[in-house]
C-alpha positions as a Markdown table, in Angstrom:
| # | Residue | x | y | z |
|---|---|---|---|---|
| 1 | Met | 119.7 | 84.3 | 113.1 |
| 2 | Leu | 116.8 | 86.1 | 114.6 |
| 3 | Asp | 116.0 | 86.6 | 118.3 |
| 4 | Ile | 112.4 | 85.3 | 118.4 |
| 5 | Lys | 109.6 | 86.2 | 120.8 |
| 6 | Val | 106.1 | 84.5 | 120.8 |
| 7 | Lys | 103.4 | 86.2 | 122.6 |
| 8 | Tyr | 99.5 | 86.6 | 122.8 |
| 9 | Phe | 98.2 | 90.1 | 122.3 |
| 10 | Lys | 97.7 | 90.7 | 125.9 |
| 11 | Glu | 101.4 | 90.0 | 126.6 |
| 12 | Leu | 102.6 | 92.6 | 124.1 |
| 13 | Asn | 103.9 | 95.8 | 125.6 |
| 14 | Ile | 103.2 | 99.1 | 123.8 |
| 15 | His | 106.4 | 99.3 | 122.1 |
| 16 | Glu | 106.2 | 95.8 | 120.6 |
| 17 | Leu | 102.6 | 96.7 | 119.4 |
| 18 | His | 103.9 | 99.9 | 117.8 |
| 19 | Asp | 106.8 | 98.3 | 116.1 |
| 20 | Met | 104.6 | 95.4 | 114.9 |
| 21 | Leu | 102.0 | 97.8 | 113.3 |
| 22 | Gln | 104.7 | 100.1 | 111.9 |
| 23 | Leu | 106.4 | 97.3 | 110.2 |
| 24 | Arg | 103.3 | 95.7 | 108.7 |
| 25 | Ser | 102.1 | 99.1 | 107.5 |
| 26 | Ala | 105.6 | 100.0 | 106.0 |
| 27 | Val | 105.4 | 96.6 | 103.9 |
| 28 | Phe | 101.8 | 95.9 | 103.3 |
| 29 | Val | 100.4 | 99.5 | 103.0 |
| 30 | Val | 103.2 | 101.6 | 101.7 |
| 31 | Glu | 105.7 | 99.3 | 99.9 |
| 32 | Gln | 102.9 | 97.3 | 98.2 |
| 33 | Asp | 100.8 | 100.5 | 97.7 |
| 34 | Cys | 97.7 | 98.6 | 99.0 |
| 35 | Leu | 95.0 | 100.5 | 100.8 |
| 36 | Tyr | 93.5 | 98.1 | 103.2 |
| 37 | Gln | 92.4 | 97.8 | 106.9 |
| 38 | Asp | 95.5 | 96.2 | 108.6 |
| 39 | Ile | 94.3 | 96.6 | 112.1 |
| 40 | Asp | 91.4 | 94.3 | 111.6 |
| 41 | Gly | 90.4 | 93.2 | 115.1 |
| 42 | Lys | 92.1 | 89.8 | 114.7 |
| 43 | Asp | 95.3 | 90.6 | 116.4 |
| 44 | Lys | 93.4 | 90.3 | 119.8 |
| 45 | Ile | 93.0 | 86.5 | 119.2 |
| 46 | Ala | 96.2 | 86.0 | 117.4 |
| 47 | Leu | 99.6 | 84.5 | 118.6 |
| 48 | His | 102.2 | 87.0 | 117.6 |
| 49 | Val | 105.7 | 85.8 | 116.4 |
| 50 | Leu | 108.3 | 88.7 | 116.5 |
| 51 | Gly | 111.8 | 88.5 | 115.0 |
| 52 | Tyr | 114.4 | 90.8 | 116.2 |
| 53 | Lys | 118.0 | 91.7 | 115.0 |
| 54 | Asn | 120.0 | 93.9 | 117.3 |
| 55 | Glu | 116.9 | 94.6 | 119.3 |
| 56 | Lys | 115.1 | 95.9 | 116.2 |
| 57 | Leu | 111.8 | 94.2 | 115.1 |
| 58 | Ile | 112.6 | 93.1 | 111.4 |
| 59 | Ala | 110.4 | 90.2 | 111.0 |
| 60 | Tyr | 106.9 | 89.3 | 112.1 |
| 61 | Ser | 103.9 | 86.9 | 111.6 |
| 62 | Arg | 100.7 | 86.2 | 113.5 |
| 63 | Ile | 99.2 | 82.9 | 114.0 |
| 64 | Phe | 95.5 | 81.6 | 114.3 |
| 65 | Lys | 94.3 | 78.2 | 116.0 |
| 66 | Pro | 92.2 | 76.0 | 113.9 |
| 67 | Gly | 88.7 | 77.5 | 113.2 |
| 68 | Asp | 89.8 | 81.2 | 113.9 |
| 69 | Tyr | 90.5 | 81.9 | 110.3 |
| 70 | Phe | 90.8 | 78.7 | 108.3 |
| 71 | Glu | 89.8 | 75.1 | 109.1 |
| 72 | Tyr | 93.3 | 74.6 | 110.0 |
| 73 | Ala | 95.9 | 76.6 | 112.0 |
| 74 | Ser | 96.9 | 79.5 | 109.9 |
| 75 | Ile | 100.0 | 81.9 | 109.5 |
| 76 | Gly | 99.3 | 85.4 | 108.2 |
| 77 | Arg | 100.9 | 88.9 | 107.9 |
| 78 | Val | 104.3 | 87.2 | 107.4 |
| 79 | Val | 106.7 | 90.2 | 106.9 |
| 80 | Val | 110.2 | 91.0 | 106.7 |
| 81 | Asp | 111.7 | 94.6 | 106.7 |
| 82 | Lys | 112.5 | 95.4 | 103.0 |
| 83 | Asn | 116.3 | 96.2 | 104.1 |
| 84 | Glu | 116.8 | 92.8 | 105.5 |
| 85 | Arg | 115.3 | 90.4 | 103.1 |
| 86 | Glu | 118.5 | 89.6 | 101.4 |
| 87 | His | 119.5 | 87.7 | 104.6 |
| 88 | Lys | 116.6 | 85.1 | 104.0 |
| 89 | Tyr | 114.9 | 85.9 | 107.6 |
| 90 | Gly | 111.5 | 85.0 | 105.8 |
| 91 | Tyr | 112.5 | 81.4 | 106.5 |
| 92 | Asp | 113.6 | 82.1 | 110.1 |
| 93 | Ile | 110.2 | 83.8 | 110.9 |
| 94 | Met | 108.2 | 81.0 | 109.2 |
| 95 | Asn | 110.1 | 78.2 | 110.8 |
| 96 | Ala | 109.7 | 79.9 | 114.2 |
| 97 | Ser | 105.9 | 80.3 | 113.2 |
| 98 | Ile | 105.6 | 76.6 | 112.4 |
| 99 | Lys | 107.3 | 75.8 | 115.7 |
| 100 | Ala | 105.0 | 78.0 | 117.7 |
| 101 | Ile | 102.1 | 76.3 | 116.2 |
| 102 | Glu | 103.3 | 72.9 | 117.3 |
| 103 | Asp | 104.3 | 74.1 | 120.6 |
| 104 | His | 101.3 | 76.3 | 121.6 |
| 105 | Leu | 98.4 | 75.0 | 119.6 |
| 106 | Lys | 99.6 | 71.5 | 119.4 |
| 107 | Val | 98.6 | 70.9 | 115.8 |
| 108 | Ser | 100.7 | 70.4 | 112.6 |
| 109 | Lys | 98.4 | 71.0 | 109.8 |
| 110 | Ile | 98.7 | 74.7 | 108.6 |
| 111 | Lys | 97.2 | 76.8 | 105.9 |
| 112 | Val | 98.3 | 80.1 | 104.5 |
| 113 | Ser | 96.8 | 82.7 | 102.1 |
| 114 | Ala | 100.1 | 83.3 | 100.1 |
| 115 | Gln | 100.9 | 86.1 | 97.7 |
| 116 | Thr | 101.2 | 84.0 | 94.4 |
| 117 | Tyr | 104.6 | 85.3 | 93.8 |
| 118 | Leu | 105.8 | 83.6 | 97.0 |
| 119 | Lys | 104.7 | 80.2 | 95.9 |
| 120 | Arg | 108.4 | 78.9 | 95.7 |
| 121 | Phe | 109.2 | 80.3 | 99.1 |
| 122 | Tyr | 106.3 | 78.5 | 100.7 |
| 123 | Asn | 107.0 | 75.3 | 98.8 |
| 124 | Asn | 110.6 | 75.5 | 100.1 |
| 125 | Leu | 109.0 | 75.1 | 103.6 |
| 126 | Gly | 106.9 | 72.2 | 102.6 |
| 127 | Phe | 103.6 | 74.2 | 101.6 |
| 128 | Lys | 101.6 | 72.8 | 98.7 |
| 129 | Glu | 99.0 | 74.7 | 96.8 |
| 130 | Val | 95.4 | 74.2 | 97.2 |
| 131 | Gly | 92.6 | 75.5 | 95.0 |
| 132 | Glu | 92.7 | 78.3 | 92.6 |
| 133 | Glu | 94.4 | 81.5 | 92.6 |
| 134 | Tyr | 92.2 | 84.5 | 93.8 |
| 135 | Leu | 92.5 | 88.3 | 94.6 |
| 136 | Glu | 92.9 | 89.5 | 98.2 |
| 137 | Asp | 93.1 | 93.2 | 98.5 |
| 138 | Gly | 93.9 | 93.5 | 94.8 |
| 139 | Ile | 96.9 | 91.2 | 95.0 |
| 140 | Pro | 97.0 | 87.8 | 93.6 |
| 141 | His | 97.0 | 84.9 | 96.2 |
| 142 | Ile | 96.8 | 81.1 | 96.5 |
| 143 | Gly | 95.8 | 78.9 | 99.3 |
| 144 | Met | 98.6 | 76.7 | 100.5 |
| 145 | Val | 98.7 | 73.9 | 103.1 |
| 146 | Leu | 101.5 | 72.4 | 105.1 |
| 147 | Pro | 100.2 | 68.8 | 105.5 |
């Protein structure tokens, strides 16, 4: 089980910010070989969900209130350290993210822009596909909603 911290941008200390950006870069830029602007200015308005194991950040997501990104609340930049995925921490960070939306934003309808190969993962969490598949930063994605 992960030790979860939920913080707004201004509450992050420099170590948390560094570790968050390093984990995202390691997976989304290096591992997925995708050149894109990860530091996009949206972190400042997001709620950040940080998952720690033995005091090391190994899982992360960011949350937006309805209207910031999509019509509904949204979860993005969902990431688990490559060396920790076998433990299914993706479910822990997503469940913590869903709970954070309910607790902090007081809404329940959530949309994600999911990498298509992760459809089953999101289906297992109750998300349903909406719309057609599309490319985002050269990677196939699909919109998914938790009703």
